[in-house]
C-alpha positions, 0 to 999 in steps of 0.5 A: 862623145856620149859613150853610153849613147855610142854603145847603145848605137853599136848594140842596136846596129848589131841587133837590128842588122843595119845602120838604117834600121838602127837609125829608125829605131833610135830616131837618129839620122844615118850620118849620126849613127855612123859618127857614133860608131866611128867615135866608139871605134876611135875610143876603144882603138880598134875596128869593131865592124866590117861595113859593106853595102850588103851587110855588117859583120863584127870583127874579132874585137867587135865580138869581144866588145859587144857583151861588155857594151851590153853589160855596161848599158844594163848597169847604167839602166839599173843605176838610173832606176835606183835613183830616179823618182817620177816627178809626181812621186810622193815625198816628204816627212811624216811624224806619227804617234802610236801606242807601243803595243799597236806600234809593235803589233801592227803599225811597224809592218804597215809603215814599212809596206807604205815606204816600200811603195813610196821610198821618198817619204820619211816616217818618224814613228813615235811609240808613246803610251800617252795622249799627245798634243798634235800641234805642240809635238808636231805630230802629223797623224796619231793612231788611237784606240778609243771609245771617242776622240777629241771633238776639236780633231778630225778622226777617221775610223780605221777598224774595230778593236776587240779584246779577249780575256786571257790567261796562260796554261800555267795559271789555269793549271793552278786556278779554276777556269772561269765559266762566266764573266762573274767568275772573274771576280775570283781571279787575280786580274791584271789591269791597265793603269788608266782604265778598267782598274776596278770593272770590266765591261762585257756584252752577253746575251744582248745585255751590258754586264759590268764585272768588279775585278781586282788584282795585284799588277797594273801597267801603263803599257799593254805589252807589259800586261801581256808578258805578265799574263804569259808568265802566269801572273793572272788574267788580263783583258788584252787587245786582240790585235796584240794577242791573236798570235799567242792565242793561236799558238796556245801560249795564251788561252781565251776565256769566257768566249761567249762574252764580248768585252766592250769594243773600241775603235781604231782611229787615225787622228789629225789636226786639219783637212786644210792644206793636207800634204799629199803623203799624209793623204796617201797614208790615210787612204793606205791605212783605211784599205789595210785595216778595213778587214783586220785579221786580228778580228777574225774568229779565233 
């Protein structure tokens, strides 16, 4: 006997008030309904229902058994929902490369929301501050912030990535606040190890402006530069996707807001469109939708 089915029959007969109504609802014959009720009574060892031609009524034991049957059926349904996946559910493994700063600031939350929707997808998130070889390192998708990407790869633009010139309140108490981008040449500018070491580029009044800079700290990872800036070491050009919360809280101050640092683009980069796995295609669409109006680019 399938005891869960027998319990469902018992509960349905009680709820609908007759075996015939339960038979119609459960799409079973009347004899099958009667057999399940009899087998359930045999299993529990007591009579559960008084049966007459006019009505059904529960015995004292039936009144005790009914709520327990409901509880077991609910527990069974919860367990099935927890482990059962639709046949067309996304499933598989994805290996993603992302910079440490964007990984911490944005991507960790994004992939968390994605796997909540698709729990059978496993994501290996590699936070790396270098350009990876997608083929050699078995990377399905790389998230890159850049002016341009390798023409041998497929790059899907996700969002604009602006930057802000920032300093801490402590630094500005000891140094004059720059009024123009040219004033930055007189400040200790903290720079990235691989770009912008000697010049920062801006758009001001519709013109490109290059400002020579110098400083005594550089780092190959943007979050490290931000922490040094917050500690009062100097002025830095930092991506807005990373620093916006600290600008809003006042822990960092945005400088020369009329000049826009050169914008970069956030790309999703992958090796081939051919035979693209369904989880990768779905993740790409998810990221395009998530970052189409990035909060970090809203007016500060």
